[in-house]
N, C-alpha and C positions, 0 to 999 in steps of 0.2 A: 195532549199531556191534561189532564183537571187540573183546576188552581182553584186554593183556598181563596180564602177573602180580601179584602184588598189592605186592610190592619190587622193587627195583632185585637185593638178593643174590639169590634166587631165581633171579629170570630168567639170571642169570649163570648160575649154577650149572647150568641146565638145558642153558642155552644160549651157553653163553661160543666154544665154536669155531665156532659159527655166526655169531656177532656177530663175529671178529674176522676171518672170511674174509666172513662180506657187506658191510663196511666196507670193509673196503680192498679192495674190485672195484672201490668206486664214489669212494671218496676215498684222500688218503692225508694225510701230517704233515709233512711236505718242502716247501710252499709258506712264503713269506716275506711272500704281501702281505698290509691287512689287510681283514678281512671285511665284507661288503658286506649282510649278513643282513638286517638290519632299516632298509636303504632302505625308503621309505615314498614317493617323489617320485619311479618313474621308470614308471605301470601308466596311467597316459591313454588314451582314445579318439585314434584318428588320425583323425578324420575319416568319410564316407560312401563311400569311392571305391568302385564297384561295379565287379563286373571277373568277363570270364569264366572267368577261370582262374586260381588262385593263380600269381602272376608266380613267376619264374628256377625254373621247374620243369621237366626236360624230360618228354619224351613218354614214356622207361625209365619213370625214375619215376613221373609221374604216371598210368602206368595198375596201378601197383599201388596205388592209392588205390580200397578199394571202392567203388563206387557207391552204396551209402547212407553215405556219409561226410558228416556235415552239419557238421563242428566240427575244421580242423587245426591242429595246433602246427606251424610252422617253425621251423626251426632254419638261421639261413644262418652259416655258418660263414666267415671271412673266409679263410680257406686253409687248404691240406691241411696242411700243418707250424704253422697259429697254435692258442693253447689260444679264444682273441675269437671270438664269432659272437652272434646278433641273433636274438633268438625273435619270431616273428612269429605273433600266434592270427589264425583267418578262420574265418569263418561263413556255411553256405552259405545262403541264400534264393531258393527256386525254382530259376530254371536259373542262377544268379549267387552271386558271392561278394561278401562283404565285410571287411574289414581291418576289424580290432577293436582290437587293443589292440599294442603293440612295445614290447619290453624287449631292453637289454642282458646278455648272459649269458657263460657260458663250457660251454668242451667239452675233451674230455679233453686234456694238457696237452703232447699230441708229435700234436695235431691230427684229422686224419682220415683212417677205412680204410673202403675194399669190403669186406675180409676183416678183419674182428675176429680178436683170438686174445687170450687170458687175459695180460697183464702188458704189451700195447702199447703204454699209454699212450694210446692212439686213440680216437677214440671211432667205433660203428660207423655207415655211410653207408646209409639206406634208408626203408623206410616202415612202422611197427608201432602195431598196435593198445594203443590206453589202457586198461585193465580195470581196475588197483586202486592203489590209495592206501596211504599210512600215516604214522606217524610218532611222533615223544616225544607232542608236543603233543595235545589233542583234535583232534580236524577241524571244521575253521571253517564246517561244513555242507559236506557235498559227496553229490554224488549215486553217486557212483564207492564200488566196498566200501574203508572205511577202517577200518585196522587199528592202533589206539594201544597202542604196548608199548615199554617201556623196552629191548626188545631192539633197538632203533635209537639206544640210549645209544653217541654215538662212545666211545672209550677213554678212562682215564683219561689216561693216556701221549701223548695228541695235544696240537698246540699249541691255545691258545685260540680261535684265529682260526677251527678248524674242529669249536668244541663245538656248533653249530647245525645243522651241513649238514644233517641228519636232521628234525630236528625237524616237516616235512610233505618227503614223496613220494611225487613219483606212478610206477609202475614203466612200464619203459618195455618192451611185449612183443618182448624182444631172446632167445632162449633161454631160458626161463620155461615153466609152467604155465599159462596164464590162473585168474583166479578162490582163488589166493593168497594168501598175504601178499605186499607183495614184497622179504621179508627169507626168502623159501622159498630155499635154494638146489638145490634141482632142475633140473637144466642138461639138458634132453632131447636137443641135439646133441652135450652134452657136457664134460666140465669146459674142456679147452681152447681151446675158440669165447668164453669168458667167461661172463662173466652179473653179474646184478646192477645191470645198465644204470640209472638214473631218472634222473627229472627231479628237481632236492632245492634245498637254497637253497646260496648262493652265499657262497665265502669271499674272494672278489677275485683268486682264477687258476685256472686250469685243472685239472682232474680229472684222476681216474686213466679215468675214461672216460664216465662220466655226463658232464649235462648241466645247468646251475648258474643262477639265475637270484637275484635279492628277493624276503624272504618276501613283500614286496606281491602280488610277480606270483604267486607260490605259491598265496595264498590267490586270487586273482582266478582260476585257473585251479581247483581245486581247486574253489571255489565253482559255476562256470561247466559245465566240462567234464559232461557226461550222457553217460550209455550208450545210453538212445534214441536219441541219435545219432551216434552208431556213432564216437568219436573216435580220430583217429590225429595220430603226427607225424609229419612228412617233415623228413629231415634229413642235415647232409653239407656238405661246403663248397660253396661258390658252384659252380665250375664241375662238380664230380660232379651237385649236384644239376640242373644246366643242360643233361649228359650225355646 
């Protein structure tokens, strides 16, 4: 496990600008809903339905799922302009898929877009690999490379409801370099295309572009996602997903 600095002050001195830019990309402090980071009742198995293909995903996006992927996190947005979504986790067994878990979630507070840009407050539609994780808290047992660092700590001026957003983070490989900490600011496609799009803990309302869910959901994914299974996230509003 890679570790951050020994004290918050030391990291803040070295990474102050990095921290604010990174966190602003993934969450905000202008929400008023209550936090939901401590929920533990929404990560239950959903039976053993066997599927030839993951439901609700049209040919356009399905063709982008790598042939070797055997773990898919599907994010079904309620609508193009809605911050509400559902995360469903699927695993592949032989030639068929099985739905394992399902959780309520949130996405960008303005909904979704197939052409994400910095500051649009919409989550990007697409298929993205999941390669790296991190957070304020110690890894709960994960096969993904995990960076524990106080660099993930939210700014002190954020509302209390958002203080735990980045206790656990899984980087969505949108405009980032794989194999680096989720907090790395390098954006290969340029700053204007946005970045630091993460799966992280929920505060009860929409995000700036990330996908958020309960603490129990994040712990489950961190313990379950396996690089050897080539996990990906397929995400978007339901209409875009079906297209």
